[in-house]
N, C-alpha and C positions, 0 to 999 in steps of 0.2 A: 221387867226390871229385877235384877238380883236383889236379895235381901241383905244388903251390906249397909254399913254405916255411911251416911251421905257425906260428901265433901262440899265445901262452900261454893265450889264452881259448878256443881251439878245443876242440871235443868230442873226447874220446878214443873209440876204438871201443866201449869198454865203456859209456861215458856215452850215446853215440848209440843203442846197443842198448836202453837203458832206455826211450827215448821214440820210437824209429823207428816202431813199429807205429801210433802215433797219427797221425803225419804221412803214413804210407803209406795209411792208411784215409781220411784227409782228401782226399788226391789222387785216390783211387779214386772218391770221391763227387762230385768236381768234374765238371760237365758244362756244355755250352753253348759259344758261340763263343770261340775262342782257347784252350780248355782241352785240345785234342787234342795240341798241340805241347808236350812237356815240356822246356822249354829249360833251366831252372835246377835244380841239385841242391838238394833241400830241406835236406840237411845243411849245405851252404854258406850257405843263407839263415839257418839257425839260428846258425851260427858268426858270421855278420856281425852278427846281433842281439846276441849275447853280447859281441862285440867293442865295440859301441857302449855296451852296458850296463856293461861292466867298465872301459872307458877314459874314458867320458864325452864322447867327441867328437861333433860334429854329424853328422847322417846323411850330408851331402854330403862329409864328410871321410873317408869309408870308403876304405881302400886300394883301388887299382884291380884287385887280384887277387881281390877279392870281386865278386859280382854288382853291377850298377848300384845306386846308393843309392836311387833312386826305386823300383826293383823290390823291394828289401829292405824299405823302409818300407811298400810296398803289402801285402806278406805280413804284416808286423807288425800293420798295421791290420786286415787281414782276419781274422787269427787272434785278435785281440782281440775283434772284433765277433761272430764266430761261435762263440766259446767254446773254441776250440782251445787257446789259451794257458792258460786256466783248467783245462782237462782235463789238460794236461801237468803243470801245477803240482800239481793234486790227486792225480794218479797218483803222482808222486814223494813227495808228503807221506804218502800211505798206505803206500808202500813203506818210507819212513824210519821211520814209527811201528812197522811190523812188525819192522824191523831192530832196534828198541829193545825188542822184546818187548811192544809195546802193540797193542791192537786198532786197526784202521783207523778206528774210530768213537770220537772222544774224548768224554769225559763232563765234563771240566772245562776252563776256559779263563781267560785273563788279558786285560784290556782296558786300553789306554792310547793316547795320542796323541803325535805328533811333528810339530813345526813346522819347516819348512825354507824357506830363501830361494828365490825364483824368479828366472828370468832375464828379460831385457828383452822376450822374445817372448811372454810370458804376459800375456794381457789383464788390465787393471785389474779388470774385473768378475769375474775368476776368482781373485783374490788378496785378501788383507786383512792386518790387523795383529793379531798375537797380543799382547795387552796385557801378559800375564804374562811372556812370553819376550822381548818387544820385538823380534819378528821380523816383517818384512813378507814374506808369501809364501803358502804353502799348508800345510795340516795333513793328516797321515795319521792317520786313526783306524783302529786295528788291534786285532784280537782274535787271539790265538795259543792253541795248546794248551799243555800244561805242559812241552813240549819246546822251545817257542819257535817252532813252525812255524805259519805264517799260516793262519787259518781264514776270516777276513773282513777286508777292507780297504776304506775309503772315503776319497776325497780331496776336501777342501773348501778354501775360503778359510781362511787362518789365523785369521781373526776369528770363525769358527764355534766356539762353546763346546764343550768336551769332552763336556758333557752332551747337547747336541743331536746330535752325531755318535754318541755312545755309544748313544742310543736307536735310531737307524737301524741301527747295527751289530748290536744285539741282535735286531732283526727279521730281518736277513740270517742271523745265526747260527742262530736258531730254525728258519728255513726250510731251511737247508743242513745243519745238524748238530743234529737234534732230540734226540739223546742227551745233549747238554750240559745239565746241570742246575745247574752251579756256575760262577760267574765272579768272579774277584778283581779289584778296582779300587783306585785311589788316592783320596785324600780330595777331589780336585777334582771328582768326580762328585756331582751333586745328587740329591735324593730322587726326582725323576721318573725317573731311570735305574733305581733300585731298584724303583719301582712298575711300570715297563715290564717289567722282568725278572720280577717276580712274576706279571704277567698272562700271560707266556709260559712260566711254569713254571721259571724260572731264578732261583736264589738269588744275588744280587749282594752280595758282601761287601767292605767296605773294609779294606785292609791298612794299618794305622796306621804312620806314620813315627815312629821312636824319637827323642826329644828329646836326642840326644847329639851331640857334636862329631865332625866327620870323616865320611868316607864309610863306609856300611855297607849291603851288599845287603839288600833287603827280602825277607822270606819270600814265596814264591809269585810275587811281581811281578818279581823280578830277571830271570826268563827273557825277558820281553818287552823289557827294556832291552838284553839281549844281542841280541835280534832286530834292534833298531834299529842296533846295532853292526854286525851282518852287512850290513845295507843300506848303511851308510856305507862299507863296504869296496868297494862298487861306485860308481864316480865319477858315473855318470849319475843315480842316485837321491840322491846327496849334496847335490844342488841340483836343484830342480824346473825342468827345461827344457821340459817338454811343454806344448804349446799347449792341449791338452784334458785335463781331469782323468782321464778314463777311460784315456788313454794313460799318464798318470803311474801309475795303479793297475797297469797292465800291466807297467811297468818294475819294480815291486815283485815281481810274480809271476816275471819272468825272473830277477831277482837271487836270489830264493829257490830257483828251479829250478836255477840254477847251483850254489848252495850245497849243496842236497840231493843232486844228482847226483854231486857230488864226494865227499860223505860216503858215499854208497851204494857207490861204486867204490873207496873207500879212497885217493882222490887228494887231496893237500893243495890248499888254496885259495891261489893265488899272492897275494903281498902286495907292495905298493909300498914297504913299510918294509924297512930293513936287518935281516936275520935275525941274532939274537944267540944264541949258545949259552950258556944260563944256567950250565952247568957250568963255564965258564971265568971267570965273574964272581966276584970275591972280595968279601967283606963290607967 
């Protein structure tokens, strides 16, 4: 690692140790023209990706003490395409579940969708209007386990109904996590989602919202709302800047990898808000 001043988003030694074997194995497998010269430190590439993910800057605005921004993006795209990012994310998720005393293989999940605005570089064909939320942009269809850790994510235009995205997510869930037999959802999902779940051996149950005034966390479903909050702590996913939906999906994986690696090593997640000591606040 280069002798530069660290950024708050940088990996600590402990966090890098969690994922380093994946990247070392990836580099060993690389063969062909141009792969013999190992110019860039992979840890610095990951640090640069996390810097973009956490701060929300464009790639070309990466500080000059990182590797060149085109090189960093090339690694980002390669790792997305060959499944390396997914492998890192899933490794950390399994470790996090075990740290909570859970099996690495979940049996229950929660599904929901989140619409976010897009930037001007996103093609009109890749975005739409969420009529319910009055948002023009993209929609993240997400399934998490009962800890709020992402099991499957699909990025579509915001005009795609939750039901359409939910059915595709259930297919992905059944293929990647065959042990899941229960999924909780909200009332926005239509009967075709429940029918798709039944065909896959998954019981999809609606968690009804109570007709009371004020905010009240819903049983089971509150965990995925917290997941959306975790994503919003990372400025790049707070608004969809990615030209390609699959790159947007990968940003979700990096945000969750950042969150999970910090939890596993006992490191706090830096926040841009002013910290307040609640013990000094009087009623």
